[in-house]
PDB file of N, CA, C and O in Angstrom, chain B, residues numbered from 101:
ATOM      1  N   UNK B 101       7.865  -4.996  -4.475  1.00  0.00           N
ATOM      2  CA  UNK B 101       8.417  -3.786  -4.165  1.00  0.00           C
ATOM      3  C   UNK B 101       9.594  -3.914  -3.472  1.00  0.00           C
ATOM      4  O   UNK B 101       9.825  -4.505  -2.417  1.00  0.00           O
ATOM      5  N   UNK B 102      10.528  -3.089  -4.426  1.00  0.00           N
ATOM      6  CA  UNK B 102      11.896  -3.167  -3.766  1.00  0.00           C
ATOM      7  C   UNK B 102      12.437  -1.755  -3.298  1.00  0.00           C
ATOM      8  O   UNK B 102      12.396  -0.805  -4.080  1.00  0.00           O
ATOM      9  N   UNK B 103      12.875  -1.641  -2.191  1.00  0.00           N
ATOM     10  CA  UNK B 103      13.203  -0.217  -1.622  1.00  0.00           C
ATOM     11  C   UNK B 103      14.638  -0.314  -1.208  1.00  0.00           C
ATOM     12  O   UNK B 103      15.111  -1.389  -0.840  1.00  0.00           O
ATOM     13  N   UNK B 104      15.429   0.932  -1.267  1.00  0.00           N
ATOM     14  CA  UNK B 104      16.685   0.849  -0.842  1.00  0.00           C
ATOM     15  C   UNK B 104      17.088   1.711   0.286  1.00  0.00           C
ATOM     16  O   UNK B 104      16.985   2.913   0.039  1.00  0.00           O
ATOM     17  N   UNK B 105      17.546   1.385   1.527  1.00  0.00           N
ATOM     18  CA  UNK B 105      17.808   1.984   2.535  1.00  0.00           C
ATOM     19  C   UNK B 105      18.803   3.397   2.237  1.00  0.00           C
ATOM     20  O   UNK B 105      19.852   3.372   1.593  1.00  0.00           O
ATOM     21  N   UNK B 106      18.182   4.627   2.881  1.00  0.00           N
ATOM     22  CA  UNK B 106      18.716   5.692   2.521  1.00  0.00           C
ATOM     23  C   UNK B 106      20.233   5.885   3.126  1.00  0.00           C
ATOM     24  O   UNK B 106      21.183   6.488   2.626  1.00  0.00           O
ATOM     25  N   UNK B 107      20.137   5.131   4.444  1.00  0.00           N
ATOM     26  CA  UNK B 107      21.674   5.141   5.271  1.00  0.00           C
ATOM     27  C   UNK B 107      22.771   4.303   4.447  1.00  0.00           C
ATOM     28  O   UNK B 107      23.836   4.829   4.124  1.00  0.00           O
ATOM     29  N   UNK B 108      22.447   2.926   4.112  1.00  0.00           N
ATOM     30  CA  UNK B 108      23.276   2.192   3.745  1.00  0.00           C
ATOM     31  C   UNK B 108      23.288   1.576   2.195  1.00  0.00           C
ATOM     32  O   UNK B 108      24.191   0.884   1.724  1.00  0.00           O
ATOM     33  N   UNK B 109      22.139   1.971   1.557  1.00  0.00           N
ATOM     34  CA  UNK B 109      21.878   1.620   0.185  1.00  0.00           C
ATOM     35  C   UNK B 109      21.443   0.187   0.019  1.00  0.00           C
ATOM     36  O   UNK B 109      21.119  -0.240  -1.090  1.00  0.00           O
ATOM     37  N   UNK B 110      21.431  -0.466   0.961  1.00  0.00           N
ATOM     38  CA  UNK B 110      20.954  -1.848   0.855  1.00  0.00           C
ATOM     39  C   UNK B 110      19.547  -1.961   0.409  1.00  0.00           C
ATOM     40  O   UNK B 110      18.636  -1.301   0.909  1.00  0.00           O
ATOM     41  N   UNK B 111      19.395  -2.831  -0.562  1.00  0.00           N
ATOM     42  CA  UNK B 111      17.970  -2.982  -1.413  1.00  0.00           C
ATOM     43  C   UNK B 111      17.089  -4.266  -0.661  1.00  0.00           C
ATOM     44  O   UNK B 111      17.493  -5.426  -0.570  1.00  0.00           O
ATOM     45  N   UNK B 112      15.882  -3.779  -0.194  1.00  0.00           N
ATOM     46  CA  UNK B 112      14.965  -4.889   0.270  1.00  0.00           C
ATOM     47  C   UNK B 112      13.622  -4.909  -0.615  1.00  0.00           C
ATOM     48  O   UNK B 112      13.029  -3.962  -1.133  1.00  0.00           O
ATOM     49  N   UNK B 113      13.318  -6.326  -0.627  1.00  0.00           N
ATOM     50  CA  UNK B 113      12.052  -6.624  -1.357  1.00  0.00           C
ATOM     51  C   UNK B 113      11.237  -6.896  -0.378  1.00  0.00           C
ATOM     52  O   UNK B 113      11.577  -7.454   0.665  1.00  0.00           O
ATOM     53  N   UNK B 114       9.792  -6.409  -0.732  1.00  0.00           N
ATOM     54  CA  UNK B 114       8.820  -6.653   0.189  1.00  0.00           C
ATOM     55  C   UNK B 114       7.622  -7.356  -0.784  1.00  0.00           C
ATOM     56  O   UNK B 114       7.223  -6.844  -1.830  1.00  0.00           O
ATOM     57  N   UNK B 115       7.161  -8.562  -0.253  1.00  0.00           N
ATOM     58  CA  UNK B 115       6.215  -9.147  -0.892  1.00  0.00           C
ATOM     59  C   UNK B 115       4.726  -8.699  -0.743  1.00  0.00           C
ATOM     60  O   UNK B 115       4.366  -8.418   0.400  1.00  0.00           O
ATOM     61  N   UNK B 116       3.851  -8.601  -1.718  1.00  0.00           N
ATOM     62  CA  UNK B 116       2.541  -8.172  -1.604  1.00  0.00           C
ATOM     63  C   UNK B 116       1.701  -8.980  -0.280  1.00  0.00           C
ATOM     64  O   UNK B 116       0.731  -8.483   0.293  1.00  0.00           O
ATOM     65  N   UNK B 117       2.194 -10.076  -0.008  1.00  0.00           N
ATOM     66  CA  UNK B 117       1.660 -11.118   0.822  1.00  0.00           C
ATOM     67  C   UNK B 117       1.929 -10.710   2.011  1.00  0.00           C
ATOM     68  O   UNK B 117       1.213 -11.110   2.929  1.00  0.00           O
ATOM     69  N   UNK B 118       2.897  -9.920   2.251  1.00  0.00           N
ATOM     70  CA  UNK B 118       3.267  -9.585   3.746  1.00  0.00           C
ATOM     71  C   UNK B 118       2.467  -8.375   4.218  1.00  0.00           C
ATOM     72  O   UNK B 118       2.711  -7.993   5.363  1.00  0.00           O
ATOM     73  N   UNK B 119       1.617  -7.761   3.564  1.00  0.00           N
ATOM     74  CA  UNK B 119       0.766  -6.480   4.098  1.00  0.00           C
ATOM     75  C   UNK B 119      -0.562  -7.036   4.443  1.00  0.00           C
ATOM     76  O   UNK B 119      -1.235  -7.891   3.868  1.00  0.00           O
ATOM     77  N   UNK B 120      -0.779  -6.356   5.508  1.00  0.00           N
ATOM     78  CA  UNK B 120      -2.049  -6.374   6.119  1.00  0.00           C
ATOM     79  C   UNK B 120      -2.746  -5.193   5.820  1.00  0.00           C
ATOM     80  O   UNK B 120      -2.317  -4.083   6.132  1.00  0.00           O
ATOM     81  N   UNK B 121      -4.135  -5.446   5.040  1.00  0.00           N
ATOM     82  CA  UNK B 121      -4.852  -3.975   4.584  1.00  0.00           C
ATOM     83  C   UNK B 121      -6.111  -3.916   5.570  1.00  0.00           C
ATOM     84  O   UNK B 121      -6.732  -4.858   6.062  1.00  0.00           O
ATOM     85  N   UNK B 122      -6.315  -2.495   5.722  1.00  0.00           N
ATOM     86  CA  UNK B 122      -7.501  -2.208   6.374  1.00  0.00           C
ATOM     87  C   UNK B 122      -8.124  -1.043   5.979  1.00  0.00           C
ATOM     88  O   UNK B 122      -7.383  -0.098   5.711  1.00  0.00           O
ATOM     89  N   UNK B 123      -9.474  -0.875   5.869  1.00  0.00           N
ATOM     90  CA  UNK B 123      -9.923   0.281   5.318  1.00  0.00           C
ATOM     91  C   UNK B 123     -10.213   1.511   6.353  1.00  0.00           C
ATOM     92  O   UNK B 123     -10.968   1.581   7.323  1.00  0.00           O
ATOM     93  N   UNK B 124      -9.273   2.499   5.737  1.00  0.00           N
ATOM     94  CA  UNK B 124      -9.115   3.732   6.833  1.00  0.00           C
ATOM     95  C   UNK B 124     -10.097   4.743   6.662  1.00  0.00           C
ATOM     96  O   UNK B 124     -10.113   5.575   7.569  1.00  0.00           O
ATOM     97  N   UNK B 125     -10.945   4.902   5.720  1.00  0.00           N
ATOM     98  CA  UNK B 125     -11.732   5.914   5.453  1.00  0.00           C
ATOM     99  C   UNK B 125     -12.800   5.588   4.416  1.00  0.00           C
ATOM    100  O   UNK B 125     -12.452   4.703   3.634  1.00  0.00           O
ATOM    101  N   UNK B 126     -13.876   6.033   4.247  1.00  0.00           N
ATOM    102  CA  UNK B 126     -15.052   5.687   3.141  1.00  0.00           C
ATOM    103  C   UNK B 126     -16.093   6.877   3.298  1.00  0.00           C
ATOM    104  O   UNK B 126     -16.590   7.302   4.341  1.00  0.00           O
ATOM    105  N   UNK B 127     -16.312   7.346   1.870  1.00  0.00           N
ATOM    106  CA  UNK B 127     -17.183   8.188   1.581  1.00  0.00           C
ATOM    107  C   UNK B 127     -18.098   7.917   0.443  1.00  0.00           C
ATOM    108  O   UNK B 127     -17.723   7.463  -0.639  1.00  0.00           O
ATOM    109  N   UNK B 128     -19.362   8.233   0.762  1.00  0.00           N
ATOM    110  CA  UNK B 128     -20.588   7.954  -0.200  1.00  0.00           C
ATOM    111  C   UNK B 128     -20.395   9.023  -1.277  1.00  0.00           C
ATOM    112  O   UNK B 128     -20.284  10.231  -1.067  1.00  0.00           O
ATOM    113  N   UNK B 129     -20.371   8.380  -2.503  1.00  0.00           N
ATOM    114  CA  UNK B 129     -20.311   9.297  -3.722  1.00  0.00           C
ATOM    115  C   UNK B 129     -21.520   8.930  -4.705  1.00  0.00           C
ATOM    116  O   UNK B 129     -22.333   8.071  -4.362  1.00  0.00           O
ATOM    117  N   UNK B 130     -21.622   9.571  -5.889  1.00  0.00           N
ATOM    118  CA  UNK B 130     -22.538   9.330  -6.915  1.00  0.00           C
ATOM    119  C   UNK B 130     -22.781   7.552  -7.288  1.00  0.00           C
ATOM    120  O   UNK B 130     -23.891   7.104  -7.577  1.00  0.00           O
ATOM    121  N   UNK B 131     -21.535   6.709  -7.210  1.00  0.00           N
ATOM    122  CA  UNK B 131     -21.660   5.352  -7.522  1.00  0.00           C
ATOM    123  C   UNK B 131     -21.649   4.502  -6.684  1.00  0.00           C
ATOM    124  O   UNK B 131     -21.415   3.320  -6.935  1.00  0.00           O
ATOM    125  N   UNK B 132     -21.940   5.027  -5.368  1.00  0.00           N
ATOM    126  CA  UNK B 132     -21.576   4.131  -4.217  1.00  0.00           C
ATOM    127  C   UNK B 132     -20.405   4.803  -3.305  1.00  0.00           C
ATOM    128  O   UNK B 132     -20.049   5.980  -3.381  1.00  0.00           O
ATOM    129  N   UNK B 133     -19.844   3.746  -2.368  1.00  0.00           N
ATOM    130  CA  UNK B 133     -18.695   4.272  -1.474  1.00  0.00           C
ATOM    131  C   UNK B 133     -17.467   4.432  -2.224  1.00  0.00           C
ATOM    132  O   UNK B 133     -17.278   3.852  -3.293  1.00  0.00           O
ATOM    133  N   UNK B 134     -16.676   5.168  -1.710  1.00  0.00           N
ATOM    134  CA  UNK B 134     -15.224   5.425  -2.264  1.00  0.00           C
ATOM    135  C   UNK B 134     -14.697   4.905  -0.921  1.00  0.00           C
ATOM    136  O   UNK B 134     -15.028   5.525   0.089  1.00  0.00           O
ATOM    137  N   UNK B 135     -13.853   3.752  -0.805  1.00  0.00           N
ATOM    138  CA  UNK B 135     -12.767   3.250   0.166  1.00  0.00           C
ATOM    139  C   UNK B 135     -11.501   3.319  -0.126  1.00  0.00           C
ATOM    140  O   UNK B 135     -10.945   2.932  -1.154  1.00  0.00           O
ATOM    141  N   UNK B 136     -10.926   3.962   1.055  1.00  0.00           N
ATOM    142  CA  UNK B 136      -9.435   4.138   1.093  1.00  0.00           C
ATOM    143  C   UNK B 136      -8.989   2.859   2.201  1.00  0.00           C
ATOM    144  O   UNK B 136      -9.217   2.668   3.396  1.00  0.00           O
ATOM    145  N   UNK B 137      -8.260   2.128   1.171  1.00  0.00           N
ATOM    146  CA  UNK B 137      -7.528   0.991   1.880  1.00  0.00           C
ATOM    147  C   UNK B 137      -5.892   1.349   2.042  1.00  0.00           C
ATOM    148  O   UNK B 137      -5.185   1.841   1.162  1.00  0.00           O
ATOM    149  N   UNK B 138      -5.437   0.931   3.540  1.00  0.00           N
ATOM    150  CA  UNK B 138      -3.977   1.255   3.584  1.00  0.00           C
ATOM    151  C   UNK B 138      -3.413   0.027   4.481  1.00  0.00           C
ATOM    152  O   UNK B 138      -3.969  -0.650   5.346  1.00  0.00           O
ATOM    153  N   UNK B 139      -2.047  -0.005   3.928  1.00  0.00           N
ATOM    154  CA  UNK B 139      -1.404  -1.040   4.589  1.00  0.00           C
ATOM    155  C   UNK B 139       0.031  -0.435   5.061  1.00  0.00           C
ATOM    156  O   UNK B 139       0.739   0.136   4.231  1.00  0.00           O
ATOM    157  N   UNK B 140       0.418  -0.567   6.337  1.00  0.00           N
ATOM    158  CA  UNK B 140       1.650  -0.016   7.014  1.00  0.00           C
ATOM    159  C   UNK B 140       2.753  -1.095   6.954  1.00  0.00           C
ATOM    160  O   UNK B 140       2.483  -2.252   7.274  1.00  0.00           O
ATOM    161  N   UNK B 141       3.840  -0.782   6.599  1.00  0.00           N
ATOM    162  CA  UNK B 141       5.058  -2.017   6.822  1.00  0.00           C
ATOM    163  C   UNK B 141       6.430  -1.220   7.324  1.00  0.00           C
ATOM    164  O   UNK B 141       6.872  -0.247   6.713  1.00  0.00           O
ATOM    165  N   UNK B 142       6.929  -1.669   8.307  1.00  0.00           N
ATOM    166  CA  UNK B 142       7.827  -0.914   8.930  1.00  0.00           C
ATOM    167  C   UNK B 142       8.842  -1.957   9.336  1.00  0.00           C
ATOM    168  O   UNK B 142       8.356  -2.923   9.925  1.00  0.00           O
ATOM    169  N   UNK B 143      10.040  -1.967   9.161  1.00  0.00           N
ATOM    170  CA  UNK B 143      11.248  -2.904   9.568  1.00  0.00           C
ATOM    171  C   UNK B 143      12.509  -2.159   9.732  1.00  0.00           C
ATOM    172  O   UNK B 143      12.648  -0.978   9.413  1.00  0.00           O
ATOM    173  N   UNK B 144      13.486  -2.962  10.285  1.00  0.00           N
ATOM    174  CA  UNK B 144      14.914  -2.234  10.303  1.00  0.00           C
ATOM    175  C   UNK B 144      15.772  -3.058   9.279  1.00  0.00           C
ATOM    176  O   UNK B 144      15.707  -4.243   8.953  1.00  0.00           O
ATOM    177  N   UNK B 145      16.474  -2.189   8.940  1.00  0.00           N
ATOM    178  CA  UNK B 145      17.572  -2.479   7.863  1.00  0.00           C
ATOM    179  C   UNK B 145      18.684  -3.070   8.402  1.00  0.00           C
ATOM    180  O   UNK B 145      18.827  -2.764   9.586  1.00  0.00           O
ATOM    181  N   UNK B 146      19.606  -3.878   7.926  1.00  0.00           N
ATOM    182  CA  UNK B 146      20.726  -4.605   8.708  1.00  0.00           C
ATOM    183  C   UNK B 146      21.518  -3.295   9.147  1.00  0.00           C
ATOM    184  O   UNK B 146      22.309  -3.735   9.982  1.00  0.00           O
ATOM    185  N   UNK B 147      21.662  -2.395   9.076  1.00  0.00           N
ATOM    186  CA  UNK B 147      22.352  -0.967   9.372  1.00  0.00           C
ATOM    187  C   UNK B 147      21.947  -0.450  10.791  1.00  0.00           C
ATOM    188  O   UNK B 147      22.568   0.306  11.538  1.00  0.00           O
ATOM    189  N   UNK B 148      20.722  -1.071  10.962  1.00  0.00           N
ATOM    190  CA  UNK B 148      19.839  -0.503  11.993  1.00  0.00           C
ATOM    191  C   UNK B 148      18.626   0.832  11.893  1.00  0.00           C
ATOM    192  O   UNK B 148      17.906   1.304  12.772  1.00  0.00           O
ATOM    193  N   UNK B 149      18.751   1.136  10.610  1.00  0.00           N
ATOM    194  CA  UNK B 149      17.611   2.449  10.222  1.00  0.00           C
ATOM    195  C   UNK B 149      16.410   1.550  10.398  1.00  0.00           C
ATOM    196  O   UNK B 149      16.332   0.324  10.322  1.00  0.00           O
ATOM    197  N   UNK B 150      15.533   2.424  10.642  1.00  0.00           N
ATOM    198  CA  UNK B 150      13.842   2.092  10.644  1.00  0.00           C
ATOM    199  C   UNK B 150      13.361   2.390   9.253  1.00  0.00           C
ATOM    200  O   UNK B 150      13.475   3.539   8.825  1.00  0.00           O
ATOM    201  N   UNK B 151      12.877   1.526   8.582  1.00  0.00           N
ATOM    202  CA  UNK B 151      12.381   2.042   7.107  1.00  0.00           C
ATOM    203  C   UNK B 151      10.918   1.965   7.374  1.00  0.00           C
ATOM    204  O   UNK B 151      10.485   1.127   8.165  1.00  0.00           O
ATOM    205  N   UNK B 152      10.152   2.782   6.765  1.00  0.00           N
ATOM    206  CA  UNK B 152       8.633   2.681   6.982  1.00  0.00           C
ATOM    207  C   UNK B 152       8.123   3.116   5.622  1.00  0.00           C
ATOM    208  O   UNK B 152       8.547   4.047   4.937  1.00  0.00           O
ATOM    209  N   UNK B 153       6.994   2.153   5.316  1.00  0.00           N
ATOM    210  CA  UNK B 153       6.258   2.408   3.997  1.00  0.00           C
ATOM    211  C   UNK B 153       4.974   2.057   4.118  1.00  0.00           C
ATOM    212  O   UNK B 153       4.489   1.014   4.557  1.00  0.00           O
ATOM    213  N   UNK B 154       4.369   3.202   3.607  1.00  0.00           N
ATOM    214  CA  UNK B 154       2.710   3.189   3.754  1.00  0.00           C
ATOM    215  C   UNK B 154       2.022   3.380   2.348  1.00  0.00           C
ATOM    216  O   UNK B 154       1.990   4.380   1.630  1.00  0.00           O
ATOM    217  N   UNK B 155       1.400   1.940   2.142  1.00  0.00           N
ATOM    218  CA  UNK B 155       0.665   1.885   0.713  1.00  0.00           C
ATOM    219  C   UNK B 155      -0.562   2.230   0.855  1.00  0.00           C
ATOM    220  O   UNK B 155      -1.108   1.881   1.902  1.00  0.00           O
ATOM    221  N   UNK B 156      -1.250   2.912  -0.022  1.00  0.00           N
ATOM    222  CA  UNK B 156      -2.486   3.706  -0.060  1.00  0.00           C
ATOM    223  C   UNK B 156      -3.145   3.171  -1.336  1.00  0.00           C
ATOM    224  O   UNK B 156      -2.551   3.219  -2.413  1.00  0.00           O
ATOM    225  N   UNK B 157      -4.581   2.574  -1.188  1.00  0.00           N
ATOM    226  CA  UNK B 157      -5.090   2.504  -2.574  1.00  0.00           C
ATOM    227  C   UNK B 157      -6.682   2.955  -2.269  1.00  0.00           C
ATOM    228  O   UNK B 157      -7.308   2.838  -1.215  1.00  0.00           O
ATOM    229  N   UNK B 158      -7.086   3.471  -3.468  1.00  0.00           N
ATOM    230  CA  UNK B 158      -8.828   3.745  -3.420  1.00  0.00           C
ATOM    231  C   UNK B 158      -9.416   3.189  -4.197  1.00  0.00           C
ATOM    232  O   UNK B 158      -9.001   3.099  -5.352  1.00  0.00           O
ATOM    233  N   UNK B 159     -10.698   2.584  -3.749  1.00  0.00           N
ATOM    234  CA  UNK B 159     -11.587   1.752  -4.594  1.00  0.00           C
ATOM    235  C   UNK B 159     -12.606   2.493  -4.825  1.00  0.00           C
ATOM    236  O   UNK B 159     -13.110   3.048  -3.849  1.00  0.00           O
ATOM    237  N   UNK B 160     -13.178   2.707  -6.122  1.00  0.00           N
ATOM    238  CA  UNK B 160     -14.163   3.374  -6.420  1.00  0.00           C
ATOM    239  C   UNK B 160     -14.234   3.485  -7.996  1.00  0.00           C
ATOM    240  O   UNK B 160     -13.281   3.906  -8.652  1.00  0.00           O
ATOM    241  N   UNK B 161     -15.744   2.972  -8.706  1.00  0.00           N
ATOM    242  CA  UNK B 161     -16.736   2.528  -7.466  1.00  0.00           C
ATOM    243  C   UNK B 161     -16.250   1.014  -7.250  1.00  0.00           C
ATOM    244  O   UNK B 161     -15.336   0.389  -7.787  1.00  0.00           O
ATOM    245  N   UNK B 162     -17.101   0.681  -6.361  1.00  0.00           N
ATOM    246  CA  UNK B 162     -16.893  -0.731  -5.718  1.00  0.00           C
ATOM    247  C   UNK B 162     -16.369  -1.763  -6.348  1.00  0.00           C
ATOM    248  O   UNK B 162     -16.891  -2.136  -7.398  1.00  0.00           O
ATOM    249  N   UNK B 163     -15.223  -2.428  -5.819  1.00  0.00           N
ATOM    250  CA  UNK B 163     -14.782  -3.469  -6.961  1.00  0.00           C
ATOM    251  C   UNK B 163     -13.737  -3.213  -7.940  1.00  0.00           C
ATOM    252  O   UNK B 163     -13.172  -4.041  -8.655  1.00  0.00           O
ATOM    253  N   UNK B 164     -13.529  -1.771  -7.869  1.00  0.00           N
ATOM    254  CA  UNK B 164     -12.457  -1.289  -8.771  1.00  0.00           C
ATOM    255  C   UNK B 164     -11.301  -0.360  -8.071  1.00  0.00           C
ATOM    256  O   UNK B 164     -11.618   0.635  -7.420  1.00  0.00           O
ATOM    257  N   UNK B 165     -10.342  -0.640  -8.200  1.00  0.00           N
ATOM    258  CA  UNK B 165      -8.937   0.088  -7.762  1.00  0.00           C
ATOM    259  C   UNK B 165      -8.911   1.468  -8.556  1.00  0.00           C
ATOM    260  O   UNK B 165      -8.468   1.372  -9.701  1.00  0.00           O
ATOM    261  N   UNK B 166      -9.240   2.507  -8.218  1.00  0.00           N
ATOM    262  CA  UNK B 166      -9.351   3.615  -9.003  1.00  0.00           C
ATOM    263  C   UNK B 166      -7.739   4.240  -9.279  1.00  0.00           C
ATOM    264  O   UNK B 166      -7.305   4.446 -10.413  1.00  0.00           O
ATOM    265  N   UNK B 167      -7.056   4.461  -8.170  1.00  0.00           N
ATOM    266  CA  UNK B 167      -5.805   5.058  -7.818  1.00  0.00           C
ATOM    267  C   UNK B 167      -5.039   4.373  -6.459  1.00  0.00           C
ATOM    268  O   UNK B 167      -5.647   3.860  -5.520  1.00  0.00           O
ATOM    269  N   UNK B 168      -3.619   4.482  -6.573  1.00  0.00           N
ATOM    270  CA  UNK B 168      -2.957   4.082  -5.601  1.00  0.00           C
ATOM    271  C   UNK B 168      -1.647   5.016  -5.457  1.00  0.00           C
ATOM    272  O   UNK B 168      -1.344   5.698  -6.435  1.00  0.00           O
ATOM    273  N   UNK B 169      -0.717   5.097  -4.090  1.00  0.00           N
ATOM    274  CA  UNK B 169       0.400   5.896  -3.978  1.00  0.00           C
ATOM    275  C   UNK B 169       0.991   5.181  -2.777  1.00  0.00           C
ATOM    276  O   UNK B 169       0.354   4.557  -1.928  1.00  0.00           O
ATOM    277  N   UNK B 170       2.473   5.387  -2.838  1.00  0.00           N
ATOM    278  CA  UNK B 170       3.119   4.788  -1.771  1.00  0.00           C
ATOM    279  C   UNK B 170       3.955   5.827  -0.946  1.00  0.00           C
ATOM    280  O   UNK B 170       4.619   6.602  -1.634  1.00  0.00           O
ATOM    281  N   UNK B 171       4.027   5.963   0.330  1.00  0.00           N
ATOM    282  CA  UNK B 171       4.823   6.901   1.028  1.00  0.00           C
ATOM    283  C   UNK B 171       5.993   5.984   1.747  1.00  0.00           C
ATOM    284  O   UNK B 171       5.813   4.844   2.175  1.00  0.00           O
ATOM    285  N   UNK B 172       7.249   6.737   1.789  1.00  0.00           N
ATOM    286  CA  UNK B 172       8.283   6.119   2.247  1.00  0.00           C
ATOM    287  C   UNK B 172       8.892   6.747   3.419  1.00  0.00           C
ATOM    288  O   UNK B 172       8.496   7.880   3.692  1.00  0.00           O
ATOM    289  N   UNK B 173       9.702   6.261   4.091  1.00  0.00           N
ATOM    290  CA  UNK B 173      10.440   7.188   5.190  1.00  0.00           C
ATOM    291  C   UNK B 173      11.924   6.526   5.282  1.00  0.00           C
ATOM    292  O   UNK B 173      11.977   5.310   5.467  1.00  0.00           O
ATOM    293  N   UNK B 174      12.757   7.036   5.199  1.00  0.00           N
ATOM    294  CA  UNK B 174      14.242   6.513   5.373  1.00  0.00           C
ATOM    295  C   UNK B 174      14.767   5.518   4.178  1.00  0.00           C
ATOM    296  O   UNK B 174      15.859   4.952   4.226  1.00  0.00           O
ATOM    297  N   UNK B 175      13.880   5.394   3.157  1.00  0.00           N
ATOM    298  CA  UNK B 175      14.265   4.529   2.082  1.00  0.00           C
ATOM    299  C   UNK B 175      13.852   5.409   0.500  1.00  0.00           C
ATOM    300  O   UNK B 175      13.324   6.521   0.467  1.00  0.00           O
ATOM    301  N   UNK B 176      14.130   4.829  -0.363  1.00  0.00           N
ATOM    302  CA  UNK B 176      13.705   5.306  -1.754  1.00  0.00           C
ATOM    303  C   UNK B 176      13.026   3.884  -2.425  1.00  0.00           C
ATOM    304  O   UNK B 176      13.491   2.750  -2.311  1.00  0.00           O
ATOM    305  N   UNK B 177      12.018   4.210  -3.020  1.00  0.00           N
ATOM    306  CA  UNK B 177      11.381   3.133  -4.026  1.00  0.00           C
ATOM    307  C   UNK B 177      12.200   2.930  -5.265  1.00  0.00           C
ATOM    308  O   UNK B 177      12.165   3.724  -6.206  1.00  0.00           O
ATOM    309  N   UNK B 178      13.057   1.674  -5.239  1.00  0.00           N
ATOM    310  CA  UNK B 178      13.532   1.187  -6.611  1.00  0.00           C
ATOM    311  C   UNK B 178      12.822   0.625  -7.686  1.00  0.00           C
ATOM    312  O   UNK B 178      13.069   0.815  -8.877  1.00  0.00           O
ATOM    313  N   UNK B 179      11.731  -0.230  -7.111  1.00  0.00           N
ATOM    314  CA  UNK B 179      11.009  -0.891  -8.140  1.00  0.00           C
ATOM    315  C   UNK B 179       9.519  -1.165  -7.408  1.00  0.00           C
ATOM    316  O   UNK B 179       9.301  -2.075  -6.608  1.00  0.00           O
ATOM    317  N   UNK B 180       8.547  -0.165  -7.869  1.00  0.00           N
ATOM    318  CA  UNK B 180       7.266  -0.438  -7.403  1.00  0.00           C
ATOM    319  C   UNK B 180       6.337  -1.567  -8.148  1.00  0.00           C
ATOM    320  O   UNK B 180       6.213  -1.710  -9.364  1.00  0.00           O
ATOM    321  N   UNK B 181       5.811  -2.216  -7.261  1.00  0.00           N
ATOM    322  CA  UNK B 181       4.893  -2.945  -7.636  1.00  0.00           C
ATOM    323  C   UNK B 181       3.276  -2.812  -7.556  1.00  0.00           C
ATOM    324  O   UNK B 181       2.983  -1.880  -6.808  1.00  0.00           O
ATOM    325  N   UNK B 182       2.199  -3.429  -8.073  1.00  0.00           N
ATOM    326  CA  UNK B 182       0.820  -3.306  -7.516  1.00  0.00           C
ATOM    327  C   UNK B 182       0.710  -4.053  -6.494  1.00  0.00           C
ATOM    328  O   UNK B 182       0.690  -5.268  -6.691  1.00  0.00           O
ATOM    329  N   UNK B 183       0.629  -3.640  -5.394  1.00  0.00           N
ATOM    330  CA  UNK B 183       0.306  -4.406  -4.078  1.00  0.00           C
ATOM    331  C   UNK B 183      -0.987  -3.825  -3.704  1.00  0.00           C
ATOM    332  O   UNK B 183      -1.110  -3.708  -2.484  1.00  0.00           O
ATOM    333  N   UNK B 184      -1.993  -3.425  -4.403  1.00  0.00           N
ATOM    334  CA  UNK B 184      -3.088  -2.912  -3.963  1.00  0.00           C
ATOM    335  C   UNK B 184      -3.967  -4.345  -3.489  1.00  0.00           C
ATOM    336  O   UNK B 184      -3.656  -5.481  -3.847  1.00  0.00           O
ATOM    337  N   UNK B 185      -5.010  -4.030  -2.693  1.00  0.00           N
ATOM    338  CA  UNK B 185      -5.677  -5.532  -2.025  1.00  0.00           C
ATOM    339  C   UNK B 185      -6.596  -5.883  -3.167  1.00  0.00           C
ATOM    340  O   UNK B 185      -6.976  -5.061  -4.000  1.00  0.00           O
ATOM    341  N   UNK B 186      -6.923  -7.136  -3.152  1.00  0.00           N
ATOM    342  CA  UNK B 186      -7.813  -7.828  -4.069  1.00  0.00           C
ATOM    343  C   UNK B 186      -9.171  -7.326  -3.734  1.00  0.00           C
ATOM    344  O   UNK B 186      -9.518  -7.536  -2.572  1.00  0.00           O
ATOM    345  N   UNK B 187     -10.140  -6.612  -4.622  1.00  0.00           N
ATOM    346  CA  UNK B 187     -11.374  -6.104  -4.243  1.00  0.00           C
ATOM    347  C   UNK B 187     -12.220  -6.693  -4.849  1.00  0.00           C
ATOM    348  O   UNK B 187     -11.869  -6.712  -6.029  1.00  0.00           O
ATOM    349  N   UNK B 188     -13.228  -7.236  -4.707  1.00  0.00           N
ATOM    350  CA  UNK B 188     -14.451  -7.857  -5.358  1.00  0.00           C
ATOM    351  C   UNK B 188     -15.714  -7.329  -4.852  1.00  0.00           C
ATOM    352  O   UNK B 188     -15.962  -7.031  -3.683  1.00  0.00           O
ATOM    353  N   UNK B 189     -16.606  -7.236  -6.025  1.00  0.00           N
ATOM    354  CA  UNK B 189     -18.036  -6.793  -5.690  1.00  0.00           C
ATOM    355  C   UNK B 189     -18.866  -7.703  -5.885  1.00  0.00           C
ATOM    356  O   UNK B 189     -18.905  -8.245  -6.989  1.00  0.00           O
ATOM    357  N   UNK B 190     -19.647  -8.050  -4.952  1.00  0.00           N
ATOM    358  CA  UNK B 190     -20.764  -9.188  -4.840  1.00  0.00           C
ATOM    359  C   UNK B 190     -22.013  -8.431  -4.811  1.00  0.00           C
ATOM    360  O   UNK B 190     -22.233  -7.499  -4.037  1.00  0.00           O
ATOM    361  N   UNK B 191     -22.811  -8.875  -5.685  1.00  0.00           N
ATOM    362  CA  UNK B 191     -24.230  -8.283  -5.824  1.00  0.00           C
ATOM    363  C   UNK B 191     -24.998  -9.110  -4.893  1.00  0.00           C
ATOM    364  O   UNK B 191     -24.943 -10.340  -4.898  1.00  0.00           O
ATOM    365  N   UNK B 192     -25.831  -8.301  -3.964  1.00  0.00           N
ATOM    366  CA  UNK B 192     -26.346  -8.887  -2.756  1.00  0.00           C
ATOM    367  C   UNK B 192     -27.672  -9.472  -3.342  1.00  0.00           C
ATOM    368  O   UNK B 192     -28.195 -10.333  -2.635  1.00  0.00           O
ATOM    369  N   UNK B 193     -28.335  -9.143  -4.557  1.00  0.00           N
ATOM    370  CA  UNK B 193     -29.572  -9.673  -5.036  1.00  0.00           C
ATOM    371  C   UNK B 193     -29.377 -11.094  -5.643  1.00  0.00           C
ATOM    372  O   UNK B 193     -30.340 -11.705  -6.105  1.00  0.00           O
TER     373      UNK B 193
END
């Protein structure tokens, strides 16, 4: 993903491997749990402005990313990538 600082227009690239994902919510639905995965990324631009990006991905049914979105603060998304976590479903039987 590439973002541009709103203050100085410098562009920054964020690699998916830099994100730490956690499950922030889970609800039981007809085909099992729907899990909300989230990763927050914050850093300072060279101009000193703090840039914040929150990545959200929803997994439903288990093992499938159903949709995603990105929230930004003090920057604009120039090129969005697919930075959802790798999810796999393992049959327990």
